[in-house]
N, C-alpha and C positions, 0 to 999 in steps of 0.2 A: 826089280823093285828095290830100292837102297834100303836096306834096314840097317840101323846101329842100335846096339843093347849094351848099355850100361851095367855094371854089378862093382859090387866092394863098398857101396856106402853102408854106415852105421853108426852106432854110439860110441863114442870115444872119447877120454879124460884129456883134458887140456893137457897138452905138451907129446901127447900120443901120435900113433900114426895108421895110416889109411892107405891103400893104395885102390884107385879104381881102375876099371879097364873099360874099355870099350872096344866090342864085336863086330865088325862089321861087314855087309855083306849087299852084293846087287852092283857093284862097281870094282874096277881095278883097282884095287887101294892105294898102289905104291903112286898113281899119278896124280891125287888127290893130298893137300894137306890137311892136317886134323886140329881142331882146336878143344878145348875146355872153357865152358862157360858158368857160371851158377847165379844163383837167383834166390834170394832170399824171401821170406814174407813181407810183402808190400814195398820190396824194393826193386828196382830195372834189374832187367839181368844184365851182368857184368863179364867181360872179359877174364879168363883167368892164364890162359896158356896155350901156345900153338907149336906146332911142329912142321917141317919142310918136310915135302916127299921123300928125301932122302931118310930123313932123321937128323942129318946134320946139323941143323940150325932150329933154334927153338926161341920164342918170344913168351915174357912171363910179364903179368901187369906187377906193379913195386909191391904191391901188400905181399905177394908168393914168395919175390925173391930169396933166397938160398934158405927157403921151407919147402918148394913142392917142387918136383922133378917131370917133365914129360918125356916121352918116350913110343917107340914105336916097333914094333916086329913084321915088317912086310910079310913073312913068310905066313903068318899068322894072322893076318890083317886085322890085328890089335893096336888099340891105342892104349896108352897106360898115365896115369897121375899118382906119383908117388907122394904123400902127404904127408910130411914130417913136422916136428913141433907145429900140433894143431892147436888153436885158438879158439873161442867162443865164437869170434866173430866171422870165423871159415863156414859157421854152421848154414848150411845152404844146400838146394838142390842143385846136382851138380849135370850137366848137359854135355856132351862131345857132342859134336859136327864137324859135318865133311865141307870141304871149300868148294866151289863153281869152280869148274875145271880151268875157266881160263883167267883165274886172279894170282898174281904175283905174289909171292912170299915176301911183304915187307913188313915193319912192325908196325907202319899205319894202317894197312889193308887187314891183317891178322887180326886188330881187334875188333871191328865192326862186324856185328850180327848179319849185315845182310851180302857178306863174303860168302857166308856158311848156306849151304842150298838144303843140305838135310839133318835132320836133329833125331839124337835119341830119346827117349822116355823121362830120362832124370833119375838120379840117383840120390836117396837121400843122405846128407851126413850134418850130423850132431856133436856139437863140442861142447861139452859140460865141465864147469870150472870146478 
């Protein structure tokens, strides 16, 4: 049984920082690349960032480049999303996801929801001005 559990969300003032964590279990963590998505009320879920199996390569959506950093610790089966210089428009529920085993890590494939087969329950991030 694959489980992904996010934590670290909360309420923060614009310009502040949060660090999200996603603890994975139930599969060999280092064999799968990981992604973060977010969904605001009334909007579609959108891709935020992804990281390769080794952690050497990352992909970001344009709106978070230079502000967010995705990383992973394969020894701890955990992926992180460091969010700095937060803006009110970053307010969303953030989800981590683990990719299907056979998917290659490319910029086009990582941003598609159907690339991922397991999702966490989400953690709320609210940024106020």
